[in-house]
C-alpha positions in Angstrom: 23.6 3.1 -1.2 23.6 1.8 -4.7 20.6 -0.2 -6.1 21.2 -2.1 -9.3 24.3 0.0 -10.0 22.5 3.3 -9.5 23.1 5.8 -6.7 20.1 7.5 -5.2 19.5 11.2 -5.8 18.5 11.8 -2.2 19.8 10.1 1.0 18.7 10.5 4.6 21.1 9.7 7.3 19.8 8.9 10.7 21.9 9.0 13.9 20.5 6.9 16.8 21.4 8.3 20.2 19.3 5.9 22.4 17.5 2.6 21.8 14.8 1.1 24.0 14.4 -2.6 23.5 10.9 -4.2 23.6 9.6 -7.7 23.4 10.0 -8.9 19.8 6.6 -10.6 20.0 4.9 -7.3 20.7 6.3 -5.9 17.5 5.3 -8.9 15.5 1.8 -8.8 16.9 1.4 -5.1 16.3 1.4 -5.4 12.5 3.7 -2.5 12.4 5.7 -4.0 9.5 2.5 -4.9 7.5 1.5 -2.0 5.3 -2.0 -3.6 4.9 -2.6 -3.0 8.6 -1.9 0.7 8.4 -4.8 3.1 8.3 -5.2 4.4 4.7 -6.3 8.0 5.5 -3.9 9.0 8.3 -1.2 10.6 6.1 -1.6 12.5 2.9 0.0 11.2 -0.2 3.5 12.4 -1.3 1.7 14.3 -4.1 -0.6 16.1 -1.6 2.4 17.1 0.5 4.2 18.3 -2.7 1.1 20.4 -3.6 1.6 22.5 -0.5 5.2 23.1 -1.5 4.4 23.7 -5.2 0.8 25.1 -5.3 1.2 26.1 -9.0 1.3 22.4 -9.9 -1.9 20.5 -10.3 -2.6 17.6 -8.0 -3.1 15.3 -11.0 0.3 16.2 -12.4 2.0 15.7 -9.0 0.2 12.3 -8.5 1.5 11.2 -11.9 5.0 12.5 -11.0 5.1 10.8 -7.6 3.5 7.5 -8.8 5.5 4.8 -7.0 7.3 3.2 -10.0 8.1 6.7 -11.5 9.2 8.0 -8.1 11.6 5.0 -7.7 13.0 5.7 -11.2 13.6 9.3 -10.2 15.4 8.3 -7.0 17.7 5.8 -8.7 18.3 7.4 -12.1 21.9 6.8 -13.3 
């Protein structure tokens, strides 16, 4: 789980009990792996989710805290 010599602060382990195979071409055509094809407004940001857990924090402070490069630094601090 190490990245560049740093262990993550949080790890999620997933156990798969059953797998259903599908045509590989269907997955490629779906654009599922292309973030540019994902709808932008379907899910709230990490900061917006955190706001519900920590309502005393301002959304601006949470957005700064969970900014992608800062968040990556938090996950892999050594």
